[in-house]
N, C-alpha and C positions, 0 to 999 in steps of 0.2 A: 591510534591512527595507523601505526605500523601494522598491527594485526589485520585491520580492514584492508589495507593495501595489499598485504600478502594474500588474503583470501581472494580479492578481486583478480589478482594475477595468477591464481591457481596454485599457490604454494602450500596452503593449509586446507584442511577439510572443513573446519568449523570455527565459528566464533566461540570464545571461551568466557569464563567468569571475568576476564579482564575487560570485556566490553560492557557488561551489564551493571547497572547501579541498583542492586537489590537492597530492600529494606531489611535491616538486621533483625527486626521483629519476626521475620519469617521463621527464624530458628526457634522462637518461643511458641510457635503455633498461632500467632496473633491473627493470621489470615486463613487459617485452616478451619473447616467445619468442626465443631466441637466433638461430633461423634467419631471423627478420625483421631482426635487427641485421646479420647477415652479408649478407643480400640488399641492405640499405641501402648497405653498403660496396661491394659489387660494382657496384650501379647508379651510385654516385658515380664509381667508377674506370673502369668499362667502358662504361656506357651513360648518360652524364651528361645527354643531351638527350632522354631518354625522357619521354613524357607518358601517364599512365594514368588510367583512370576506375575507381574502386573502388565497387562496388555492394553494399548490405547488404539482406538479406531474412531471413525466417523462414517456418515452414511451418504456421502455425495461423491461425485467426480469433482476433484478439487486440485489446487496447487498447494502443496504442503508448505507451511512456514511455522516457525516457533520451536523447531527441534533443538537448534543450538541453544536457545534461551532456556528451554526446559532441562536440557542436560546440564547446562551450567548451574541452574538452580539446584539440581540434585547433587552435583559435585560440590556445591557450596554449603548446603544445609543438611544433607543426609548424615547420619551417623556412620563413621568409617566408610565413606563413599568409595574409597579405593578397593573395597571388597565387593562392591556391587557389580553385577554383570549387566551391561546395557547394550542393546542392539537398536539401531535406529535407521530410518531413511534420512534424507538430507533436505534442507530447505530448498525449495524449487522443484522437488520431485512431484510429478503428477500421480495422484492416488485415486483409487477406486473405492466404492462403498464397501465398508466392513474390512478393508485391508488393514492389517496391523502395521502401524507406522513407528511404534516405539514399544520396546519391552524392557522392563527392569526386574531383575531377580536379586533376592536377598532376604534377610529377615524383615518382616513387615514393620517392626518398630524402627528400623533404620530409615525408611523413606515413605511409608504409607500415608503419613500425615500431609504429604505434598501432593496427593492425588488431585485434589480440586484445583490447586494452583496450576498444575501441569495441564489439566483439561482446559482451564481458562486461557492459558498462554497459547496453546495450540488452536483453540477456537477463534480467538481474536486475530492472531497473526494469519492463520489459514484463510479466514473469511476475507480479510483485506487483500491478501495476495491473490486470492481467486477472483475477487471483484475486479481488481486492477487487471489481471490477466484477461478476463472477459472483455473489459473495456478496450484494452490495447488490441485485442484480436478484432473487435468490432471496428476500431479505427483503421484497421488494415484490410477491411473487407473489399475495398476498391482496388487492392493490389499495390497501394502506395504505403510507404512507411510514414506514419503520421504520429508525432510525439504526443503523449498524454502527460500533461503536467498535473501532479498531485497537489491539490489546493484545499486539503482538508483541515487546515489549521483552525477554522472557525466552527467546525462541526462536532468537536468533541473536546474533552478536557485537555489542556495543554500538556499535562504529564504523559499523555499517550503518544505524543508526536514522534519520539525517537523510534519506538517500536512499530508504529504504523508506517512511518517513512521507510523503514527497512523492509517491512512486508510489501509495501508498494513497489520498492525496488525489485524484490524477488518476483513480483507479478509482472514487471516490465516497464515501470515508470522510472525514468532516469533524470527527470527534472521535477523539483519539488519546491514548495513555497518558503520553507523556513530552514534555518541552519540545523535546528534540532531534528528535523525529519531526515537529514542526511548524516546524522551523527554516527550511526553504527556502520555506515558503508563509505564514509570518508570523503564526501563531497560537501559543497556549500549550497545554501538555498539560492533561488533565483527569483527575479520578479522586477517589474518596472514601476508602474504608477497606479495607485488606487484612486477611487473617486474623490477621496478627501484632498488629495493633492490638487486635482483640477478645481475643486471648490475654492481652494485658497487663491487660485488665479481667476476667480469669478467666472468659471466656465470657459476660459480662453484656452483651448486645447493647444494652440500654437505656442503660447507663452509658457504653459506648463511643460510642454515637450522641449522647448528651448532650455528651460532651467534644468531639466533632467539631463539633457545632452551635454550641457556645460559642466554639470557636476560629475557626471559619469561618462566621459567621452569614450571609454573603452567598452562600455556595455552596448549590446544591440539595442537600438531605439525601437521600442514597441509602444505605440500610442493607444491609450484607452479612449475609444471614440463615441461611447454611448451616453456620456454625461448629459448632453443637451438633447438626448433622444432624437438625434439627427445624424446617424452614423455616416451616411454617404457624404453629406456636406462637410462634416468635420474630418473625415478620412482624407478627402481631397485637399482640405486646407493644409494638413500636416504634410501630405505627400508633395504638394507644390512648394512648401517651405523648405523641406529637408531633402527632397530628391532621393538620391541613392543612399543617404544616411538613414532613411526610414526603412527598417527591416520588416515591420509587421504592424498591423492594427488589431486591436482586440475589441470584440463586441460582447457586452455583458448586459444587454437590455433586459429589464424586468419583464417577467411573464404577464404582468398586469398592464403593460404599455404597448401602444401601437406606434412604431417609429413614424416621424414626421414625413418621411419619404412616401409612405402610403397615404397619409392625410393629404398630401399634395397631389397624389395620383389615385383618386378614388376609383377610377375605372379598372385598376388592377385588383381591387378587392372583390370578395364575394365567393371565391372558390377555395379559400384556404384560411387558416387561422393566422391573422396578421400580428398576433401578440408576440412579444419577446424576440429572441434570436430565432428566426424562422428561415427555412430554405430560400424563400423568395427574396428575403432581404439580403442574404449572403450572395445569391446570384446577381442581384442588382448592384451590390457593392463591388463584386469582382469585375463586372462589366464596366462600371464607372472608372475604376482604377485602370483597367486595360485600355479604355478609350483614350486615356491621357498618357498612355505608354508607361504606366507604373506597374508593369508586369512583375517586377521583382518584389513588390510589397506582398507579404504573406498575410493570411487572414487566420486569426485565432478566435475561437468562440468559447464562452464559459457561461455559467448560470443555469443550474438545474439539469446538467447533462447526465444521462444514465446510459447504460449499455444499449438499451432499446432505442433511445433517442439517437445515439451515435450511429447505430446500425441503420436506422431510417435515413439519416443524412447521407451515409455512405451509399446506400442502395439507390438513392435519388441522384447521386453524383454531385452533391453540393460541394462547391469549391472551398472547403475548409482545409487548412494546412496543419493546424494544431488544435487540440482540445484541452481545456482546463476543466478538471473534474474534482469535486469535493465530496459532499455529503453522501452520495450514493455509494462511494467506495468504502464507507465505514459501517455499512450494514453488517451486523454480526449474525450471519445466517447459517453457520456451520458449527455444530456442537460436537465435542469429543467426549468419549466415555473411557474411563479406566476400569478394567475388570481384573480381579485376581482369578487366573485361569489354571494355575498349577499350584499344588501344595506338596512340598517335599518331593518334587519331581513327578507327581502323579496328577492326571486331570482332575480338576476340582473347581468348577465354575457354577454360577447360579443357572437355573433352568433357562434355556434359550440362548445361552452364551457358551462358547467353547474356545479352547486354545486354537489360534489360527496362525500356524507357522508361515513365515514370509521369507522366501529365498533372497529377496531384495534387501533385507535388513543387513546392516553392517555393524560389526562390533565396534564399540566406542571405548577407547582407552581413557583412563583417568586423566583429566586435563587441568586440574586445579592450579598446579604450580608451574606448568609450562604449556606452550602451544604445541598441539599434536600435529606433526607434519605428515602429509599424505599426498596423494596424486593430484588433488584439486577439487574444486566445487563442481556441482552439477551444472550442465549447460542446457541449452534449449528451453529456457524459461518461457519464451513467448512465441513458440512455433505454432 
C-alpha cells in the first residue's frame, strides 16, 4: 500500500515486484511457449555469448499500460536481471502505431523465454486502459466531468480484477466495483445495492433503501430503481422518503424490457427504441425529479454501455451524471509483438521489421530489492 501511495503522490516512477503476485512456475517456463524454452537451451549450449535487443510495439493509437508489471516480471524471473539493460515508456503514456514502448538487451537465454508473457501483459493492460480512456473521453464530450465506474467484475475471471482495475485507473476510471480492482492503486471498491437486495425486500425500493441507509449511514445513498421496471415511480418514492439524503438513482433496465412509463404513455412511442435505458427515459426521469424539486438527485446509468452508446447519449444532451460500464471495457483488441532487432550490437531483424529507436524511452534501473525513486508518474492520462 505504501508503494501505491508513493506512486500516486508522484514520489516513485514505477510499481515494482512488491506489488505483483507472480506465479513462481514462471521461472520454470510453465507459461512460456515451448519453442522459447527450446531456443533458450540452444542459446545456452551453442551461442552462449550472444547479446540481443528485444523490442516491443503494437499497431494502434493507445494508452500504454503494463510496463511496470512487465519490468517487474523480468526483474523477478530473468537470469542475472541486474545485468540487463531495459528502456521503457511509462504506464499512462499515449503511444502511436509501431512505436517502441519497451526494449530489453542482454543474452537471449537470460530473458527470451518471457517474451510471450510480456506481450500478453502489455496487450491486456493496454487494451483495458485504452478502452477506459475512450469511454471517459466520450463521457466528457458535453464538456462536463462525468465519472465512469468500472463494473467489470462479472465479465471475466476474478483473478484478472487487480490488473484490470489498475489498467482502468490508468485509463481514467477512479471508481471501481471491487476491492481487488483497487488493490494495485490503493483504494477500496465502491457500490450500493444490487437487484438481489431489492428482491429480498419483495421489490420495495423504499424498504431496501432504508435498510441500506441504516446499515451504512456514512455512504452516499444511491438507489437502484429499475427492479420493478418502473424507474420514475420508484425514483420518486425514494426521493420523497429520503429527500436530501438521496444522492442518486441508478437505472439498469434490461435491453429486452420497455419501462412501464412508456406503457402508460403510449403516445410517446413510435419514433425511438423504448427498450432498456434509453435517452427518452432518462429525460423523463430528470423532469419528474426536477418537477418535485429533487434537483440534487443525480442519475447514474448502467447496463450494456459502450463508448459509442455513451457518445450518443452525450451528443443528445441526455442528463446522465455517471456511467457504470463493464464488459465493453475488457475487450482485448490491442496486440503487442516482441522482436529481436539487434544481435551483438548490429541490426538483425526478420524481414519487415527493424530496430526503431525511441527518444521517449527511459532507462529503467534494477528494482527487485528496492523502490526506485524518481521525479514522478506520467500525468494527463485522460486529457
